[in-house]
PASEBA-1860 file (N, C-alpha, C; in nm, 3 decimals):
! residues 294
1> MTAQPATD> 0.766/-11.261/-11.136/0.825/-11.363/-11.219/0.716/-11.454/-11.276 ~ 0.703/-11.463/-11.405/0.597/-11.549/-11.478/0.637/-11.684/-11.468 ~ 0.523/-11.762/-11.508/0.528/-11.895/-11.491/0.657/-11.969/-11.559 ~ 0.683/-11.892/-11.702/0.802/-11.968/-11.795/0.923/-11.931/-11.721 ~ 0.978/-11.814/-11.677/1.084/-11.788/-11.616/1.102/-11.883/-11.499 ~ 1.001/-11.900/-11.407/1.002/-11.977/-11.289/1.041/-12.142/-11.319 ~ 0.996/-12.183/-11.451/1.013/-12.294/-11.482/1.159/-12.312/-11.538 ~ 1.207/-12.199/-11.624/1.360/-12.199/-11.672/1.454/-12.212/-11.548
9> VFEAHRPL> 1.423/-12.136/-11.436/1.525/-12.132/-11.324/1.532/-12.282/-11.262 ~ 1.403/-12.332/-11.242/1.397/-12.459/-11.164/1.476/-12.564/-11.267 ~ 1.453/-12.563/-11.410/1.491/-12.676/-11.477/1.643/-12.659/-11.503 ~ 1.691/-12.524/-11.467/1.854/-12.495/-11.472/1.920/-12.586/-11.350 ~ 1.834/-12.588/-11.248/1.888/-12.644/-11.128/1.845/-12.782/-11.119 ~ 1.767/-12.821/-11.192/1.730/-12.980/-11.168/1.823/-13.087/-11.167 ~ 1.931/-13.089/-11.235/2.022/-13.181/-11.223/2.089/-13.181/-11.080 ~ 2.133/-13.060/-11.025/2.179/-13.061/-10.882/2.092/-13.110/-10.800
17> LMGVAYRM> 1.969/-13.068/-10.817/1.879/-13.122/-10.718/1.841/-13.258/-10.696 ~ 1.840/-13.322/-10.838/1.821/-13.465/-10.838/1.973/-13.524/-10.789 ~ 2.081/-13.469/-10.815/2.192/-13.529/-10.746/2.184/-13.536/-10.603 ~ 2.137/-13.416/-10.550/2.154/-13.404/-10.417/2.034/-13.525/-10.346 ~ 1.927/-13.517/-10.416/1.807/-13.613/-10.362/1.845/-13.735/-10.374 ~ 1.918/-13.788/-10.494/1.951/-13.926/-10.511/2.046/-13.980/-10.408 ~ 2.147/-13.906/-10.375/2.250/-13.916/-10.289/2.184/-13.922/-10.146 ~ 2.107/-13.844/-10.117/2.044/-13.866/-9.981/1.965/-13.995/-9.966
25> LGRVADAE> 1.908/-14.033/-10.075/1.795/-14.128/-10.047/1.825/-14.267/-10.134 ~ 1.921/-14.280/-10.228/1.952/-14.408/-10.297/1.829/-14.469/-10.369 ~ 1.734/-14.379/-10.392/1.602/-14.442/-10.438/1.566/-14.343/-10.555 ~ 1.570/-14.380/-10.685/1.528/-14.290/-10.807/1.412/-14.229/-10.788 ~ 1.301/-14.326/-10.759/1.156/-14.279/-10.762/1.139/-14.172/-10.647 ~ 1.206/-14.193/-10.529/1.176/-14.106/-10.406/1.249/-13.993/-10.451 ~ 1.373/-14.008/-10.509/1.437/-13.862/-10.541/1.365/-13.783/-10.639 ~ 1.298/-13.848/-10.731/1.208/-13.777/-10.834/1.092/-13.713/-10.759
33> DVVQDAWL> 1.037/-13.795/-10.666/0.905/-13.725/-10.591/0.967/-13.592/-10.514 ~ 1.081/-13.606/-10.450/1.125/-13.501/-10.380/1.157/-13.380/-10.459 ~ 1.222/-13.389/-10.580/1.217/-13.294/-10.673/1.105/-13.221/-10.728 ~ 1.000/-13.305/-10.750/0.866/-13.268/-10.799/0.816/-13.174/-10.663 ~ 0.836/-13.234/-10.549/0.766/-13.139/-10.445/0.826/-13.038/-10.436 ~ 0.983/-13.014/-10.444/1.039/-12.893/-10.450/0.994/-12.794/-10.551 ~ 0.965/-12.845/-10.676/0.911/-12.776/-10.795/0.782/-12.687/-10.749 ~ 0.703/-12.777/-10.671/0.568/-12.726/-10.636/0.594/-12.594/-10.534
41> RWYHADRE> 0.684/-12.631/-10.455/0.709/-12.514/-10.338/0.770/-12.415/-10.404 ~ 0.861/-12.430/-10.492/0.899/-12.317/-10.580/0.802/-12.244/-10.670 ~ 0.715/-12.308/-10.723/0.618/-12.251/-10.811/0.530/-12.168/-10.708 ~ 0.475/-12.213/-10.607/0.394/-12.147/-10.527/0.451/-12.035/-10.409 ~ 0.595/-12.045/-10.425/0.660/-11.928/-10.348/0.662/-11.807/-10.393 ~ 0.674/-11.711/-10.284/0.688/-11.572/-10.324/0.836/-11.546/-10.371 ~ 0.838/-11.571/-10.488/0.981/-11.571/-10.560/1.046/-11.434/-10.555 ~ 0.953/-11.325/-10.566/1.031/-11.205/-10.538/1.123/-11.178/-10.400
49> EVREPGAY> 1.073/-11.275/-10.309/1.172/-11.248/-10.188/1.279/-11.342/-10.199 ~ 1.289/-11.414/-10.296/1.395/-11.521/-10.284/1.525/-11.467/-10.377 ~ 1.635/-11.424/-10.297/1.755/-11.369/-10.340/1.839/-11.451/-10.423 ~ 1.845/-11.579/-10.379/1.938/-11.656/-10.437/1.851/-11.816/-10.467 ~ 1.798/-11.824/-10.577/1.711/-11.918/-10.626/1.793/-12.066/-10.605 ~ 1.921/-12.080/-10.644/1.981/-12.204/-10.613/1.976/-12.257/-10.473 ~ 2.022/-12.138/-10.388/2.032/-12.195/-10.235/1.863/-12.221/-10.182 ~ 1.785/-12.162/-10.234/1.653/-12.180/-10.186/1.609/-12.318/-10.222
57> LVRVTTRL> 1.640/-12.354/-10.363/1.580/-12.476/-10.414/1.677/-12.588/-10.340 ~ 1.798/-12.591/-10.314/1.874/-12.694/-10.251/1.821/-12.716/-10.107 ~ 1.796/-12.597/-10.038/1.736/-12.601/-9.888/1.615/-12.685/-9.896 ~ 1.516/-12.647/-9.977/1.388/-12.731/-9.994/1.413/-12.856/-10.008 ~ 1.486/-12.898/-10.125/1.503/-13.032/-10.150/1.580/-13.119/-10.052 ~ 1.699/-13.067/-9.979/1.760/-13.126/-9.865/1.647/-13.153/-9.751 ~ 1.583/-13.072/-9.725/1.488/-13.072/-9.606/1.360/-13.191/-9.640 ~ 1.322/-13.175/-9.748/1.217/-13.275/-9.796/1.283/-13.410/-9.790
65> AVDRLRQA> 1.420/-13.430/-9.841/1.474/-13.544/-9.843/1.515/-13.600/-9.716 ~ 1.530/-13.523/-9.623/1.557/-13.567/-9.481/1.435/-13.617/-9.427 ~ 1.325/-13.562/-9.449/1.184/-13.622/-9.402/1.170/-13.752/-9.488 ~ 1.192/-13.769/-9.602/1.159/-13.883/-9.683/1.261/-13.993/-9.625 ~ 1.386/-13.956/-9.597/1.478/-14.060/-9.559/1.436/-14.122/-9.422 ~ 1.388/-14.046/-9.338/1.327/-14.085/-9.192/1.230/-14.189/-9.217 ~ 1.129/-14.186/-9.327/1.037/-14.264/-9.337/1.089/-14.386/-9.432 ~ 1.190/-14.367/-9.501/1.234/-14.495/-9.579/1.300/-14.581/-9.483
73> QRRAEAYV> 1.406/-14.522/-9.380/1.472/-14.608/-9.281/1.361/-14.702/-9.217 ~ 1.245/-14.643/-9.192/1.152/-14.733/-9.115/1.112/-14.846/-9.211 ~ 1.083/-14.808/-9.321/1.040/-14.900/-9.425/1.164/-15.031/-9.440 ~ 1.281/-14.985/-9.428/1.392/-15.081/-9.466/1.401/-15.185/-9.388 ~ 1.359/-15.168/-9.272/1.356/-15.301/-9.158/1.285/-15.398/-9.216 ~ 1.182/-15.398/-9.314/1.117/-15.511/-9.353/1.165/-15.550/-9.484 ~ 1.279/-15.514/-9.536/1.340/-15.542/-9.662/1.384/-15.691/-9.661 ~ 1.364/-15.758/-9.773/1.418/-15.911/-9.769/1.561/-15.904/-9.832
81> GPWLPEPY> 1.654/-15.975/-9.759/1.781/-15.984/-9.815/1.861/-15.853/-9.816 ~ 1.980/-15.848/-9.868/2.055/-15.726/-9.881/2.001/-15.627/-9.947 ~ 2.027/-15.496/-9.909/1.967/-15.356/-9.989/2.073/-15.311/-10.056 ~ 2.043/-15.273/-10.188/2.148/-15.189/-10.268/2.062/-15.068/-10.319 ~ 2.133/-14.963/-10.341/2.057/-14.864/-10.390/2.012/-14.876/-10.540 ~ 1.888/-14.800/-10.592/1.843/-14.819/-10.734/1.978/-14.771/-10.825 ~ 1.977/-14.849/-10.928/2.096/-14.782/-11.028/2.055/-14.660/-11.080 ~ 2.143/-14.567/-11.090/2.111/-14.443/-11.139/2.191/-14.410/-11.246
89> PTEFAGTA> 2.147/-14.393/-11.378/2.211/-14.354/-11.495/2.293/-14.201/-11.475 ~ 2.416/-14.188/-11.476/2.487/-14.079/-11.429/2.513/-13.997/-11.528 ~ 2.470/-13.851/-11.541/2.513/-13.772/-11.619/2.542/-13.628/-11.539 ~ 2.695/-13.609/-11.526/2.725/-13.497/-11.455/2.722/-13.362/-11.519 ~ 2.689/-13.339/-11.654/2.716/-13.219/-11.722/2.658/-13.110/-11.669 ~ 2.546/-13.123/-11.592/2.469/-13.017/-11.519/2.516/-12.980/-11.392 ~ 2.623/-13.030/-11.334/2.661/-13.033/-11.226/2.824/-13.029/-11.170 ~ 2.885/-13.043/-11.284/3.036/-13.072/-11.276/3.107/-13.012/-11.404
97> PDSADRAV> 3.159/-12.903/-11.386/3.230/-12.835/-11.499/3.362/-12.896/-11.560 ~ 3.419/-12.986/-11.483/3.541/-13.035/-11.533/3.549/-13.177/-11.493 ~ 3.666/-13.246/-11.534/3.672/-13.383/-11.513/3.713/-13.406/-11.360 ~ 3.772/-13.318/-11.299/3.813/-13.342/-11.146/3.674/-13.347/-11.078 ~ 3.591/-13.248/-11.120/3.473/-13.246/-11.001/3.378/-13.375/-11.059 ~ 3.387/-13.400/-11.177/3.304/-13.534/-11.211/3.357/-13.647/-11.150 ~ 3.488/-13.662/-11.129/3.545/-13.786/-11.053/3.502/-13.771/-10.910 ~ 3.492/-13.666/-10.839/3.415/-13.653/-10.705/3.278/-13.701/-10.709
105> LADTVSLA> 3.211/-13.638/-10.809/3.055/-13.677/-10.802/3.041/-13.825/-10.837 ~ 3.127/-13.893/-10.936/3.117/-14.024/-10.950/3.146/-14.113/-10.816 ~ 3.225/-14.076/-10.739/3.284/-14.141/-10.636/3.169/-14.131/-10.517 ~ 3.103/-14.017/-10.514/3.001/-13.998/-10.409/2.862/-14.062/-10.435 ~ 2.850/-14.100/-10.569/2.746/-14.155/-10.609/2.744/-14.321/-10.638 ~ 2.876/-14.375/-10.596/2.887/-14.506/-10.613/2.812/-14.599/-10.536 ~ 2.785/-14.715/-10.580/2.705/-14.818/-10.482/2.781/-14.830/-10.372 ~ 2.905/-14.850/-10.340/2.979/-14.876/-10.235/2.955/-14.764/-10.116
113> VLVVLESL> 2.957/-14.632/-10.181/2.950/-14.525/-10.080/2.797/-14.492/-10.044 ~ 2.712/-14.522/-10.139/2.584/-14.519/-10.097/2.532/-14.620/-9.986 ~ 2.590/-14.744/-10.014/2.553/-14.849/-9.917/2.592/-14.794/-9.754 ~ 2.732/-14.746/-9.761/2.767/-14.681/-9.620/2.683/-14.573/-9.568 ~ 2.643/-14.486/-9.673/2.557/-14.381/-9.613/2.445/-14.406/-9.560 ~ 2.373/-14.533/-9.588/2.241/-14.578/-9.527/2.249/-14.593/-9.376 ~ 2.387/-14.621/-9.336/2.402/-14.623/-9.183/2.431/-14.475/-9.111 ~ 2.412/-14.390/-9.187/2.434/-14.251/-9.144/2.298/-14.224/-9.092
121> SPLERAVF> 2.284/-14.108/-8.992/2.159/-14.045/-8.956/2.131/-13.951/-9.069 ~ 1.992/-13.916/-9.094/1.968/-13.836/-9.214/2.043/-13.705/-9.208 ~ 2.056/-13.628/-9.100/2.125/-13.522/-9.087/2.282/-13.533/-9.118 ~ 2.338/-13.633/-9.074/2.477/-13.682/-9.123/2.464/-13.687/-9.264 ~ 2.397/-13.757/-9.321/2.385/-13.785/-9.451/2.380/-13.668/-9.525 ~ 2.289/-13.571/-9.501/2.263/-13.441/-9.549/2.403/-13.351/-9.561 ~ 2.457/-13.337/-9.450/2.570/-13.280/-9.425/2.700/-13.331/-9.524 ~ 2.709/-13.487/-9.525/2.786/-13.548/-9.589/2.804/-13.517/-9.746
129> VLREAFGY> 2.662/-13.534/-9.793/2.630/-13.519/-9.937/2.651/-13.374/-9.980 ~ 2.617/-13.260/-9.898/2.636/-13.130/-9.932/2.781/-13.100/-9.938 ~ 2.855/-13.154/-9.840/3.007/-13.113/-9.833/3.085/-13.178/-9.922 ~ 3.084/-13.318/-9.930/3.177/-13.396/-9.993/3.134/-13.413/-10.132 ~ 3.011/-13.422/-10.175/2.975/-13.421/-10.309/2.958/-13.288/-10.382 ~ 2.925/-13.209/-10.319/2.899/-13.061/-10.389/2.972/-12.947/-10.317 ~ 3.062/-12.951/-10.247/3.144/-12.883/-10.174/3.096/-12.766/-10.132 ~ 2.984/-12.743/-10.059/2.905/-12.647/-9.985/3.009/-12.603/-9.863
137> PYAEIATL> 3.017/-12.471/-9.843/3.077/-12.435/-9.733/3.009/-12.472/-9.588 ~ 3.073/-12.493/-9.483/2.995/-12.515/-9.362/2.904/-12.445/-9.318 ~ 2.925/-12.302/-9.336/2.829/-12.182/-9.294/2.712/-12.184/-9.373 ~ 2.724/-12.207/-9.500/2.601/-12.242/-9.602/2.509/-12.353/-9.556 ~ 2.585/-12.475/-9.535/2.518/-12.601/-9.499/2.438/-12.553/-9.361 ~ 2.493/-12.484/-9.279/2.437/-12.447/-9.145/2.299/-12.386/-9.185 ~ 2.310/-12.291/-9.278/2.183/-12.208/-9.304/2.072/-12.285/-9.370 ~ 2.125/-12.391/-9.458/2.023/-12.478/-9.532/1.959/-12.556/-9.439
145> LDRTEPAV> 2.024/-12.606/-9.343/1.981/-12.703/-9.246/1.919/-12.656/-9.109 ~ 1.939/-12.514/-9.111/1.890/-12.452/-8.995/1.972/-12.491/-8.866 ~ 2.098/-12.519/-8.862/2.164/-12.556/-8.761/2.291/-12.448/-8.735 ~ 2.374/-12.456/-8.618/2.499/-12.378/-8.614/2.592/-12.446/-8.685 ~ 2.687/-12.356/-8.722/2.810/-12.412/-8.806/2.892/-12.504/-8.708 ~ 2.916/-12.468/-8.593/3.001/-12.585/-8.509/2.920/-12.711/-8.513 ~ 2.772/-12.718/-8.510/2.705/-12.853/-8.505/2.722/-12.926/-8.651 ~ 2.716/-12.844/-8.755/2.743/-12.881/-8.892/2.893/-12.962/-8.898
153> RQLAGRAR> 2.983/-12.878/-8.856/3.126/-12.947/-8.845/3.117/-13.047/-8.772 ~ 3.057/-13.077/-8.659/3.049/-13.214/-8.572/2.991/-13.309/-8.662 ~ 2.893/-13.275/-8.724/2.791/-13.386/-8.800/2.895/-13.419/-8.922 ~ 2.982/-13.330/-8.990/3.050/-13.363/-9.091/3.149/-13.450/-9.059 ~ 3.221/-13.419/-8.937/3.339/-13.496/-8.888/3.308/-13.656/-8.871 ~ 3.187/-13.665/-8.792/3.128/-13.801/-8.765/3.098/-13.877/-8.885 ~ 3.058/-13.821/-8.994/2.991/-13.882/-9.113/3.124/-13.920/-9.185 ~ 3.227/-13.824/-9.191/3.356/-13.852/-9.269/3.434/-13.989/-9.225
161> RHVAERRP> 3.431/-13.971/-9.075/3.496/-14.072/-9.025/3.444/-14.218/-9.032 ~ 3.308/-14.215/-9.024/3.218/-14.349/-9.040/3.212/-14.405/-9.171 ~ 3.213/-14.298/-9.277/3.233/-14.348/-9.412/3.388/-14.413/-9.450 ~ 3.479/-14.340/-9.395/3.617/-14.373/-9.416/3.652/-14.506/-9.377 ~ 3.579/-14.536/-9.255/3.601/-14.672/-9.180/3.538/-14.799/-9.252 ~ 3.420/-14.763/-9.311/3.355/-14.870/-9.370/3.333/-14.872/-9.531 ~ 3.384/-14.782/-9.596/3.379/-14.781/-9.731/3.492/-14.898/-9.787 ~ 3.453/-14.977/-9.874/3.551/-15.076/-9.933/3.654/-14.990/-10.031
169> RYDVEPTR> 3.761/-15.034/-10.034/3.865/-14.942/-10.127/3.834/-14.993/-10.263 ~ 3.840/-14.916/-10.340/3.821/-14.936/-10.512/3.901/-14.825/-10.576 ~ 3.933/-14.871/-10.714/3.977/-14.766/-10.792/3.882/-14.709/-10.885 ~ 3.881/-14.570/-10.907/3.776/-14.497/-10.978/3.814/-14.481/-11.131 ~ 3.937/-14.520/-11.171/4.008/-14.505/-11.291/3.904/-14.572/-11.407 ~ 3.839/-14.477/-11.472/3.702/-14.547/-11.566/3.765/-14.651/-11.685 ~ 3.888/-14.618/-11.747/3.911/-14.719/-11.865/3.948/-14.841/-11.800 ~ 4.025/-14.871/-11.698/4.057/-15.001/-11.640/3.937/-15.065/-11.593
177> RRELTERF> 3.854/-15.010/-11.517/3.724/-15.035/-11.481/3.629/-15.103/-11.589 ~ 3.637/-15.028/-11.687/3.547/-15.078/-11.795/3.611/-15.197/-11.869 ~ 3.739/-15.194/-11.889/3.799/-15.324/-11.934/3.775/-15.437/-11.840 ~ 3.767/-15.432/-11.719/3.768/-15.557/-11.630/3.620/-15.568/-11.628 ~ 3.515/-15.471/-11.654/3.382/-15.513/-11.643/3.364/-15.587/-11.767 ~ 3.392/-15.560/-11.894/3.364/-15.646/-12.014/3.441/-15.755/-12.003 ~ 3.539/-15.786/-11.948/3.613/-15.921/-11.938/3.529/-15.996/-11.852 ~ 3.477/-15.929/-11.735/3.395/-16.006/-11.638/3.270/-16.051/-11.713
185> LAAADGGD> 3.203/-15.954/-11.786/3.096/-16.016/-11.874/3.109/-16.141/-11.962 ~ 3.211/-16.123/-12.022/3.254/-16.230/-12.112/3.271/-16.373/-12.038 ~ 3.328/-16.348/-11.938/3.349/-16.485/-11.859/3.231/-16.540/-11.779 ~ 3.162/-16.431/-11.721/3.063/-16.485/-11.655/2.936/-16.531/-11.745 ~ 2.926/-16.469/-11.863/2.835/-16.500/-11.963/2.851/-16.637/-12.024 ~ 2.978/-16.681/-12.046/3.039/-16.802/-12.099/3.058/-16.901/-12.000 ~ 3.008/-16.871/-11.876/3.022/-16.996/-11.760/3.181/-17.025/-11.773 ~ 3.267/-16.937/-11.784/3.420/-16.962/-11.764/3.463/-16.934/-11.630
193> LEGLMSLL> 3.450/-17.049/-11.546/3.511/-17.044/-11.424/3.667/-16.996/-11.393 ~ 3.748/-17.062/-11.478/3.876/-17.023/-11.479/3.907/-16.861/-11.513 ~ 3.837/-16.820/-11.605/3.837/-16.686/-11.645/3.799/-16.587/-11.526 ~ 3.695/-16.635/-11.470/3.631/-16.561/-11.367/3.740/-16.540/-11.242 ~ 3.799/-16.673/-11.212/3.903/-16.673/-11.116/4.023/-16.578/-11.147 ~ 4.054/-16.573/-11.264/4.177/-16.469/-11.303/4.132/-16.314/-11.273 ~ 4.016/-16.280/-11.255/3.964/-16.159/-11.236/3.931/-16.122/-11.089 ~ 3.880/-16.228/-11.021/3.828/-16.204/-10.888/3.945/-16.193/-10.780
201> APDVRLVG> 3.931/-16.079/-10.695/4.032/-16.100/-10.573/3.993/-16.216/-10.488 ~ 4.086/-16.264/-10.410/4.061/-16.372/-10.324/3.942/-16.343/-10.239 ~ 3.948/-16.222/-10.181/3.855/-16.185/-10.080/3.722/-16.119/-10.132 ~ 3.690/-16.141/-10.282/3.586/-16.079/-10.331/3.462/-16.106/-10.266 ~ 3.358/-16.022/-10.285/3.231/-16.047/-10.198/3.130/-16.012/-10.322 ~ 3.006/-16.089/-10.321/2.908/-16.059/-10.395/2.784/-16.024/-10.328 ~ 2.697/-15.908/-10.358/2.602/-15.862/-10.284/2.490/-15.866/-10.398 ~ 2.380/-15.944/-10.360/2.256/-15.960/-10.452/2.140/-15.878/-10.373
209> DSGGKAKA> 2.066/-15.818/-10.452/1.954/-15.746/-10.416/1.832/-15.787/-10.502 ~ 1.737/-15.845/-10.447/1.635/-15.895/-10.512/1.492/-15.837/-10.438 ~ 1.512/-15.798/-10.305/1.380/-15.755/-10.230/1.299/-15.882/-10.230 ~ 1.340/-16.020/-10.243/1.240/-16.118/-10.237/1.143/-16.134/-10.357 ~ 1.195/-16.063/-10.464/1.101/-16.048/-10.588/1.166/-16.133/-10.716 ~ 1.290/-16.183/-10.691/1.357/-16.261/-10.779/1.454/-16.336/-10.722 ~ 1.535/-16.432/-10.791/1.613/-16.515/-10.748/1.733/-16.434/-10.732 ~ 1.805/-16.450/-10.609/1.936/-16.370/-10.573/1.975/-16.430/-10.438
217> PVRVLHTA> 2.117/-16.423/-10.405/2.141/-16.488/-10.281/2.089/-16.401/-10.162 ~ 2.037/-16.465/-10.052/1.975/-16.396/-9.937/2.087/-16.326/-9.853 ~ 2.207/-16.371/-9.875/2.323/-16.336/-9.774/2.441/-16.297/-9.879 ~ 2.523/-16.218/-9.826/2.642/-16.172/-9.913/2.731/-16.294/-9.917 ~ 2.800/-16.317/-10.052/2.895/-16.432/-10.063/3.034/-16.373/-10.063 ~ 3.121/-16.448/-9.976/3.248/-16.423/-9.982/3.359/-16.543/-10.041 ~ 3.455/-16.486/-10.113/3.575/-16.557/-10.143/3.546/-16.578/-10.313 ~ 3.655/-16.581/-10.370/3.661/-16.609/-10.515/3.582/-16.743/-10.569
225> DKVGRFLV> 3.613/-16.820/-10.499/3.559/-16.959/-10.538/3.410/-16.974/-10.524 ~ 3.332/-16.912/-10.401/3.202/-16.902/-10.412/3.123/-16.815/-10.511 ~ 3.210/-16.703/-10.511/3.149/-16.611/-10.604/3.155/-16.663/-10.759 ~ 3.272/-16.709/-10.785/3.287/-16.756/-10.938/3.204/-16.864/-10.952 ~ 3.166/-16.970/-10.866/3.084/-17.063/-10.890/2.951/-17.030/-10.900 ~ 2.906/-16.936/-10.828/2.755/-16.883/-10.810/2.748/-16.839/-10.967 ~ 2.846/-16.753/-11.020/2.811/-16.694/-11.146/2.815/-16.800/-11.253 ~ 2.882/-16.908/-11.245/2.889/-17.004/-11.354/2.745/-17.058/-11.344
233> GVARTAPA> 2.676/-17.074/-11.224/2.573/-17.142/-11.206/2.446/-17.049/-11.281 ~ 2.457/-16.927/-11.275/2.378/-16.851/-11.309/2.375/-16.849/-11.466 ~ 2.493/-16.850/-11.515/2.511/-16.855/-11.672/2.455/-16.991/-11.725 ~ 2.462/-17.104/-11.658/2.410/-17.204/-11.696/2.259/-17.229/-11.714 ~ 2.190/-17.143/-11.622/2.033/-17.150/-11.585/1.984/-17.019/-11.665 ~ 2.071/-16.925/-11.730/2.019/-16.812/-11.790/1.927/-16.857/-11.924 ~ 1.816/-16.779/-11.934/1.729/-16.783/-12.059/1.810/-16.770/-12.192 ~ 1.777/-16.853/-12.290/1.842/-16.822/-12.421/1.830/-16.710/-12.480
241> DRTHRVLE> 1.724/-16.620/-12.436/1.680/-16.503/-12.533/1.737/-16.392/-12.455 ~ 1.829/-16.400/-12.350/1.896/-16.282/-12.280/1.954/-16.199/-12.374 ~ 1.965/-16.056/-12.342/2.085/-15.985/-12.420/2.141/-15.894/-12.320 ~ 2.250/-15.843/-12.336/2.318/-15.751/-12.237/2.395/-15.629/-12.315 ~ 2.404/-15.529/-12.252/2.476/-15.418/-12.274/2.555/-15.345/-12.173 ~ 2.642/-15.263/-12.190/2.697/-15.183/-12.098/2.661/-15.039/-12.084 ~ 2.602/-15.004/-11.983/2.586/-14.846/-11.968/2.666/-14.796/-11.838 ~ 2.631/-14.669/-11.816/2.699/-14.610/-11.716/2.592/-14.596/-11.601
249> TNGGPALL> 2.611/-14.641/-11.471/2.530/-14.603/-11.361/2.621/-14.589/-11.252 ~ 2.577/-14.503/-11.168/2.655/-14.465/-11.038/2.787/-14.435/-11.060 ~ 2.819/-14.370/-11.180/2.958/-14.318/-11.191/3.050/-14.430/-11.262 ~ 2.999/-14.528/-11.291/3.094/-14.645/-11.357/2.996/-14.734/-11.446 ~ 3.096/-14.824/-11.520/3.022/-14.900/-11.619/2.944/-15.017/-11.553 ~ 2.831/-15.065/-11.615/2.738/-15.160/-11.545/2.694/-15.243/-11.659 ~ 2.661/-15.377/-11.622/2.606/-15.457/-11.728/2.452/-15.487/-11.695 ~ 2.390/-15.451/-11.817/2.231/-15.453/-11.808/2.186/-15.577/-11.874
257> ITTDGKPD> 2.118/-15.676/-11.800/2.071/-15.805/-11.860/1.937/-15.778/-11.879 ~ 1.890/-15.818/-12.016/1.750/-15.812/-12.036/1.696/-15.940/-12.093 ~ 1.563/-15.977/-12.046/1.494/-16.080/-12.100/1.343/-16.034/-12.162 ~ 1.330/-16.085/-12.278/1.202/-16.051/-12.318/1.176/-15.891/-12.332 ~ 1.304/-15.835/-12.366/1.296/-15.698/-12.371/1.298/-15.602/-12.224 ~ 1.274/-15.679/-12.131/1.274/-15.605/-12.002/1.400/-15.632/-11.917 ~ 1.449/-15.532/-11.840/1.551/-15.532/-11.755/1.550/-15.660/-11.661 ~ 1.633/-15.730/-11.642/1.628/-15.857/-11.564/1.743/-15.843/-11.453
265> SLFQVDVA> 1.862/-15.789/-11.476/1.941/-15.790/-11.391/2.052/-15.679/-11.409 ~ 2.104/-15.619/-11.320/2.233/-15.525/-11.339/2.330/-15.569/-11.258 ~ 2.457/-15.580/-11.322/2.584/-15.627/-11.243/2.680/-15.503/-11.247 ~ 2.740/-15.461/-11.130/2.845/-15.373/-11.141/2.963/-15.421/-11.035 ~ 3.071/-15.372/-11.067/3.169/-15.435/-11.003/3.278/-15.316/-10.947 ~ 3.340/-15.344/-10.827/3.455/-15.250/-10.778/3.564/-15.333/-10.814 ~ 3.663/-15.236/-10.852/3.806/-15.289/-10.884/3.902/-15.220/-10.813 ~ 4.007/-15.302/-10.732/4.129/-15.244/-10.685/4.253/-15.338/-10.689
273> DGRITSVY> 4.356/-15.255/-10.735/4.467/-15.345/-10.780/4.469/-15.431/-10.892 ~ 4.372/-15.399/-10.986/4.363/-15.469/-11.099/4.263/-15.600/-11.084 ~ 4.196/-15.591/-10.963/4.107/-15.731/-10.944/3.997/-15.688/-10.907 ~ 3.871/-15.749/-10.927/3.741/-15.736/-10.907/3.746/-15.773/-10.757 ~ 3.694/-15.645/-10.675/3.669/-15.684/-10.520/3.533/-15.695/-10.472 ~ 3.453/-15.635/-10.552/3.302/-15.637/-10.505/3.216/-15.661/-10.647 ~ 3.115/-15.761/-10.618/3.032/-15.765/-10.741/2.883/-15.729/-10.688 ~ 2.810/-15.654/-10.742/2.683/-15.612/-10.706/2.579/-15.646/-10.812
281> VIRNPDKL> 2.476/-15.741/-10.766/2.378/-15.777/-10.845/2.239/-15.736/-10.821 ~ 2.180/-15.639/-10.889/2.045/-15.595/-10.863/1.954/-15.679/-10.941 ~ 1.839/-15.733/-10.887/1.748/-15.815/-10.953/1.610/-15.756/-10.921 ~ 1.586/-15.682/-10.808/1.452/-15.627/-10.773/1.392/-15.562/-10.897 ~ 1.278/-15.618/-10.956/1.244/-15.547/-11.068/1.195/-15.409/-11.045 ~ 1.144/-15.368/-10.934/1.111/-15.218/-10.897/1.224/-15.136/-10.917 ~ 1.379/-15.181/-10.899/1.477/-15.097/-10.915/1.525/-15.091/-11.034 ~ 1.476/-15.172/-11.144/1.532/-15.177/-11.282/1.437/-15.126/-11.391
289> RHLAAH> 1.310/-15.107/-11.334/1.228/-15.066/-11.442/1.247/-14.948/-11.523 ~ 1.315/-14.836/-11.445/1.333/-14.703/-11.504/1.451/-14.709/-11.594 ~ 1.536/-14.830/-11.601/1.638/-14.849/-11.706/1.602/-14.890/-11.845 ~ 1.470/-14.920/-11.870/1.436/-14.968/-11.972/1.433/-14.877/-12.120 ~ 1.425/-14.741/-12.059/1.438/-14.623/-12.145/1.604/-14.575/-12.175 ~ 1.697/-14.638/-12.113/1.821/-14.608/-12.115/1.907/-14.707/-12.213
END
């Protein structure tokens, strides 16, 4: 196999590999590093011996991600304030042929689910991602992870129960979610407390992630009154030259705020029963830098 066909094969699988790595790690830069490492291993492998390139590449990517996740979990202990995944511009064309598959992928890449996945062991997370997001059979996951099928089924069961118990309930319906997101933007940007209160669920929570590098709540805020008043306070102190636009990240609409042409904040909301149940605010500049090109 020449260098060009090797590149073509890898590029055809890149969206899938990036999808696996990002769901495993919740960090765009780490996922890109893992995919790059997988490319190097693929390029230098004896490809004549590889009967199924896709399976080989997913196996390499998953194992690299498990190793990277173990390192990242140790680093997370020193993180300042709540942690949220890096926002990930979603494009499912390379991995999901129909709308039903895209809905599943959008759900498994949501901020709410990725936060829960952080509490799984690396192997539980790998099994959950491969099974729930990409539909791999248990036998194939066992081969990918060099585990027995019964062990993989046990890991999958534990991971599924853990996620089901801890994930917040939310609606995935995109049109309704985008409508409420845009109304939320208008009310928050205008400092309209009454408008915000009409959108927020009574038990809404706000999770802010700055990593100690920007202003954001160091604890999760609870109740509509506290969240609404916080957002009004943010609007009153926001710089006059800010701009905002709606883009899709993590399978749903998000509001990207920029100042001086640079990403400043990203807001995303979860919606259930027509009300906003969670507000995610990402202000860590390291997690927003890659959005400048989107």
